[in-house]
N, C-alpha and C positions, 0 to 999 in steps of 0.2 A: 252277304255276296248280295251283286251287283244284278240292277232291278231289270228285269228282262222286257222292252216295250214288242209285244206282242203281235198289238196293234201293227207292228211294221216291217211284220216280218211274215214269209208263208212259206206255205206246206203246198203239196200238189193239190188242195179244192182249197187252195187261194188264202184270204187268213189267217194268221195260225192267233188270232184271240180266242179260241176257244178252244185250244191246249190249254191255259190254266185248270180249267172249269172237267176237265178230263183227268186232271193228274188230283186233281179233288174226290173225287166220285172215288179213288182206289181204295181198299180196306175192306171193303163188305160182298155183298150179296154178287154186287154187276162188274166186278171182276177181270171176268172169263171178257166180255163185252167191249170195258173198258179198252185192256189190251188189244184188241182186236182194229178200234177205232184207233186206237194209237201209229198203231204199225201202219196201215191203213192210209193214214196222215203225211207222216213223218219218214217209212220206206217204205214210198210206195213200188211193189215192184224189184227192192235192189234199190232206187235212185231217194236222193235223199239230198234236204232243203236247208233254207239258214234255221230254220225252226228246227228241223230235225238237230243241228249240236247245240241249238241254244236249250232243247230240253236233256240233257247231261250229267249240267248240274244235281237237274232232280231225281234224274237215272240213280245217279251215286247213289242221291239222301238215301234213292228206297234198296238199290243194291247194296248198301249198311246198314239196314234196319236201320234210320231214322228217319224217316216216312211208310204214313202209309203204302201198301202194295208186295206184288212176292217179287222179291228179288232175285228168283232167275228170273222170272219174265223182264224187268229193268238190267239184268244181264245181256240175256238175248237181242234182245231190242239195239241195246247199245253196242255190242259188238258187228249187233250189224249195220250200224249209220256211223260204222269204228272203220272201216271194212278193207277203205285202199287208204293203203298205207302211204301213200305219197297225199294223201288231201296237205293239204298246207296249215289247213285247222286244226289240226292234231295238236301244233304249236301251241296255239290257243289254252286249248284244257286241256295240256300235259297231265294237272294236279286230277284231276277229276277222273281220266285214264288210266292213269295209277292206280289210284282207288281200288276203279272197276277191277283193275286185273289182280288185285289184294281180294277183293272183293272173289273174283272169278276163279283166284286158283281153291279157295277155299269151298269153298262149291262143290267143286272136283274132289276134294277129299273125302264125299261123304259118301258111305258104302252105299247108302238105300234109295241112291237113287239112279233109276232105270235107266239103258241102255240109247235110248234115243232121247230122251233129255241135257242125258249129258256128253252124246257129241254133240250137243247144239252149244256146252256152254263153250267146248273145249274151240267150237271154231270162235267161239268168241274171244278165249283166251288170248287167243291163234291175234283175233283179230286188237285186240287192245297189246300186244307185244310188237303190233306192223310185222307177221311174218308170214307175209304177203299173199299168193295163191291158195293156199289152201285152209284160211281163217273162212273162206265160201266152198272150196270145191270138197270140201268135209261132204256135204250133203248127201255126195253119190256114196256114203256108207249107211245113213238113215237108207235111202232110198235104193241101196245093194243094189245099182244099177249105174254104172257110166256109157253114156254115148260116145261115142269115140271114131278115128276114123282110118281105116289102114295105112302106116307110110308109105309104104309099098304100094298096093296097087288101086287107093284112093275108097277103098268101098268098105260104106256106112256100118261101125259096123257092134253091138251090146256085149259090154262086159259086166254079167253078174253074175251075184253071190247071195249065198242065203238062203231062202226055204226053200229053192228049187234047184238048188247047187249050186258050182259053181262053173261057168264057162263062157266062149262066147262066141257070141249070137251076129249072126247075119242075114241083113234084112228083117224081112216082123219077125220081133222076138215077141215070143210065145211063154208064158206062166200057167201055172197052174192048172185044172181039165183039161186032155186032146194035149198037151204041151210035145208029150213024148211023141209024137208024128212029125213035130218037126230039131226033131235032132239030127238029121242027115247035113243039116246045114250049122255045125255049133261046130265046134274050135274050142280046144284044152287051155283053162287056163289055170295054171299051176304058182298057188303060192310060195312068196318069200318062205327062206329059213328065217325067223328071228335073232339065230345069233349071225345073220346074216345082213340083214338091215341096220342102214348107215342113213343121216342123214334129217331130217324130218321124218323117214320111217319108223327110223330105232325110237325118236320122241315121239310118238303118233304110240306107235306100240305101247313103250315104255309109262307113256299116264295109262294106258289101255290096262294097262298087266296093274297098276301099282295101288289105281283104284276098283279094283276089282269088278272090271267088266270085261270075260272069255269074249265072250260074242261080239266085240269091239273091235278088243287083239285079232280076233282070225281072221272076221273083214278086213281088216289091217294087212293083214299078210300075201290078201286077194290083189288090195289094192296096191299096194309093191311087188307084187308080182310078174309073170312075164303071159301073157297071154301069144296065142299061133289064129291070127289070121285064117276060117277058114275056107277060104275062096284065094288063096293064094298062099299057107303056109309060113307067111313070111311071123316069125318071135319078137313081139315088140316086148318096151316096160311099158307096160300098166300108166304107172303115177310120170309119166316121162308125157309119153300123148293128153292126158287129163292137165297136167302144165300146160301146156300150150297153149287150150282152149282158153284157159283165164288168166294169161298175158293178158 
């Protein structure tokens, strides 16, 4: 393995010479705090650095079970680092990305994985594949909402689905107690029929079904469904507006 001169690399806080020490602390009771520090330094608010890419070989070792630490944690951080499909550094780490992809696909098949980590791992798999915007945009499935703009009247809209129902809201998005008072400013959100999904929508829905993730599969029918703007009654494809925001 090539020796990495961490002193010559930087991350969000400056010189990256402390990164090997963080990796060395994994495998014990401190894991949660160590991963938090690694995320903060190597993928701060989605920004990545030379040190982030240099960490991929170590993340690959962890993801494949050859080094201490949580494989899922390693995969999710590696996925965030590699999310930009056009980054030329992907070529340098092609072997690691291939191993990460295989490990990610293996974990997706785990029937016991909760819904939110499943979505995060699916994002990572998409990132390793270089699949484009959904490696990042899929995060809205966990938050149960997307913020978009009506293509006709340019009203800011919230497309919501999940515990509080499925709807399109204009203006302030109100959930929980008192939400009924805000329903006047809501439009319909019509889920896509699973048998009519195509392209990436069909692929993601199929992944969720095969993995035994019915809640994720249902959410995806809304993400790839149609919304109606409550301000001007324009009907729009939700996924198309989401993709426009992430290009």
